[in-house]
N, C-alpha and C positions, 0 to 999 in steps of 0.2 A: 504494500500500500504506500503510495507516494503522497503522504498527507502530513499536516501539522509541521511544515517547515516554518521558520520564523518569517512573518509577513512584514514587509517594510512599506511605509507610506511614501512611495515614490511614484505617484501617478499624477497626471495632469488632465483636467477637463477643458476642452476647447468649446467656447460658445459658438452657436451657429449663426454667423453673419453672412455666409456666402463667401467670405474672405476674412480670415482671422486677422485682427488688427495687429499693429506692431508689438503691443504689449504681450499678446498671446504668443506671437512668434518668438519673441525674446525669451519668454518663459520656457517654451518648448525647446529652443536651442540650448538654453542653460541646463535643462533637465537631461538632454541627450549628451551634452559634453561632460556632465558630471556623473554620468551613469557608472555604476560599478557592477553591472549585471551583464551576462552574456546574451540576454534576450530582451527585445523590446516588443511589446504587444500593443498594436494600434487597432482600436476597435471603435464601435459606435458608442452611443451614450444612453442606451435604454436597458431594460432588464436583461434582454438577450446578451448584450455586450457585457454587462456586469457578471452574468453567469459564465460567459466564456472566459472572462478575466479570472474568475475564481478557479475555474478548471486549470488554467495555465499555472496559477499559483499553487494549486494542489500538487501539480506535477513537478514544477521547477523551483518552487519556493520564492526566492528573491528575484523579481523581474521589474522592469520599468514599464509602466502602463500609461497609455495615452488614450483618453476617451475623446472622441471627436464627433461633431455633427457631420452629416453628409456634405454640407456645404463647405466645411473646413477640411475635409479629407485631402483635397489637392494640395493645400498649403502645408498640411502636416507631412505629406510625402516630400514636398520640396525641402522642408526642414531636415528630414531624415537624410535626403540625398546630399545635403551640404556637410554631413558628418561622415568621416571614414568608418565604414562598417567592419573592416578587417576580418571578414568571414563570419561575423556574428549574425544572429537571426533576427529579422523583422517578421513577426507573425501578425498578419492582418486577419481580422474576423468581422463578420456581420456588416461589412461595407461592400457595396456592389460596384460594378463597372460604371464609370462615367465617361462621357465622350472625351477622348483625348487623354485619358488617364494613363494609357500605355507609355506616353512620353515621359511621364514622371516615374513610372515603375522602372523604365529603362535606366533613368538617371540613378535611381536607388540601387539598382543592380550594378551599375558601373562604379558606384561609390564603394563597392565591396560588401554589400549586404546580401545575405542568403534569405530569400523571400519565400515565406510560406503564406498562402492565402486561402482561407476557408470561408465560404459564403453560401447563403441559401437563397439569394435573390436570383432572378431569371437573367441569364446571359444568352446572347445569340452565339452561334458557332463562329461568326466573324469576330466577335468580341473576345472569345476564348483564344482564337488564333493570334490576336493582337497582343495578348498579355502572357500567355503560358510560356513563351520562350524565355522570359526573364525570371520565372519563378522556379524554385526547386520543387515546390509543391503547389498545385492549384486544385483545390477540392471544392466542387460545387454540388449541392444537393438541395433541391427545393422541397423535398419531402419532410424535412426537419428544420429546426432553427439553427442559428449559428452556434449556440452553446451545445446543441446536440451533435453537430459535426466535430467540435473540439473535444467533447467528452469521448466520442467514439474513436477519434484519432489519437488523442494524447494520453487518455487513461482507459484503454479498451478493457472491458470486463470489470471495471471498478464500480461496485454497486452504488456508492455514494455519488460519484460523478454522474452515473446514469439517472439517479433519482433527482438530482439538481436539474439535469437537462430536461427530464420529463416535466417538472413543474414549470421551468422557464418556457419551454415550448408550448405548454398549455395556455400561457398568456400571449406569447408572441404569435402563435398560429391561430389565435382567436377560438380555441376550443372551449375554454372556461368550464372545465370539468372538475378542477381542483381549486377550492376556494383560497388556498394559500397563494396561488399565482396572482390572483387579483389584488390581494393584500400587498404583495411585493411590488407589483406593477404600479400601484397607486403610491406607495411609500417612496418609490424612486422618482416620482414627479418632483420631489424636492432634491436638488443636486447635493445638498449637504448630507443626504443619507447614502450616497452612492458607495463611498469607501466602507461605511459601516456594514451595509448589506453584503457587499462583496466579500469582506473578511469573514462574516458569519457563514456565508455559503462555502467559503474555502475551508471552514471548520466543520462543514456538514450540517450546519444549523439553518433551518428554513424559516424559523419564527422564534421570537422571544418577546419579552415584555416591552422592550424598547420599540421593536418593529410594530407590535400591536398598538402601542400608545401613539406612535406617529400616524398610523393608519386612521385611528379614531379622530385624531386632530385634523387630519387632512380632509376627511369626508365632508365635514360641514362647509369648509371653504370651497370644496369641489362643487357642491350643490349650488352654491351662490353663483359661481363663475359659469357653470353650465347654463343655468337659467338666463344669465345676462347675454351669453352668446346666442341662445335661441331667440331671445327677444329682438336682437339686432340683425337677424338673418335676412338676407335678400335672396329671393328664389327666382331663377330664370331658367330658360331652356324649353325645348319642345320634345325632342327625343327622350331626354332625361330631365328629371326634376333636380336642378343643381342649386344648392344653397351656398352662398358666400357669406361668411360671418367673421367678425373679429374673434381672435383667439385670446382668451383670458387665462388659459391653462387647461390641462387635462384633455389633449386632443382626441384620444381614442374614446374616452368616456363621453365627451361632448358630442362627437360624431354619432355614436351609438344612440344617445338620447334624442338627438336631432332627427335621426332617421325614423325613430319610433314615433315621435310627436308630430313631425312635419311630413312624413311619408316621402322622404327624399331618396334619390338614387345615388347622388354624389354630394359629398360635403367637403367644402373647401374652407378651412379655418386658418385665418391670416393674422400673422403677427404684425406689429406696427412698422417693422422694417421691410415688409413685403414677403418674408418667408412664409410658406404655407404648408400645412399638413392636409393631406388629401385622402379621403376614404371613398370607396365606390362599391356599389352592388355589382355592376358589370366588371369583369376582370381587366380593367384598362388603366388603373391608377399609375402603374409603372411606365406605361407608354406616354401618358400625358405629362408626367413629372419630368421625363427626360427632355421634353421640349423646353422645360423651364430650368434646366441645369441641375436636375435632381434625379431621383430614382427611388426604387423600393419594390414593393410587392404588387401583384395584380389588383389587390383590393385595398392596399394602404401604401402610400408613398409620400414624398415631400419634394418641394422645389421652391423657386423664388420668383415673384414678380419683381421686375426692376422698377420700383417706385421712384419717381422723382420727388422733390420736396412737395410739389403741388399735388401729386398723386397721394402722398401720405396725408396731407391736409384734407383732401376730398374724402378719402377713405375714413379718416377719423371722424369727420363731421357727418358725412352722408352715408357712409357704409358702402360706397360704390367706387368703381374704377373704370376707366376707359379700356382697361385690359381684360375685363370680364367677358365681353362679347367674343373676343378672340379665343379665350379659354373654352367657352361653350361651343364654339364652332369646331375647335380641335377635338373636343370630347365627342361631339355628335358625328364627326366624320369617321370615327374609328369603327 
């Protein structure tokens, strides 16, 4: 059993701005330059990513972890490429292909990093061909979650890793059969809980008093923000009933409630900077998101509207944008 190594707090979370600002880049470069570990794990920033990071730590003990939004993934790779890898491993998980990402992966490879990439998003055969040459391992499997792939590859046959992956996949793949997964997913809506939950998972602990207390505290705030988003929703579309609404928090839970109460087919929940979380009944979220510099799953993805200053003001005041009709046309043309 490869468990209970000393865990070190050497992880970094990158905010999702579509382009990490200089402060984040400097923090990431500092983290990489000062690393004392043979493995860097670059992953997403949700429960699936936290579970994948826990599995890495169960196997390898001390690692350097980078939690990144989809939008910040390219900048994170640029930072890694600027540091000599000297044959050490960059393990990527739960982050999918983005247009042009192969150029950054090539630079990481040329900097001397050994790249392992495990992902459960959908890739085309052309995208695989563009990337696999630069990876020592490229493992793709849409039947499970990113944590599930990591558990199977890194700790095969380990019952604790398998149980963690099962609970994480229950939330990430929208099965919702195990109540523990919903608790963990909601608790991780607060970034401050990320390292705590990760470390408990690495110890084989799926729930404790702190996690339950955080969950109860968050639920009340969640109800208020979901209600606010639903009240401000704008619905347009002919082929699909598409809701555009400000995101105040809890994208998955908000989209689920919105679909139930407003009978929508597609929910687009938009942050003030133009980044959006997308959920859809038809399996087209990932296709739409790629047009907006993002990606994800067929029923859940994310991208960015390129809001100007006046776009932000219009959206803030009126809840509308000149970019919405093009989004609708794109969605309904698929």
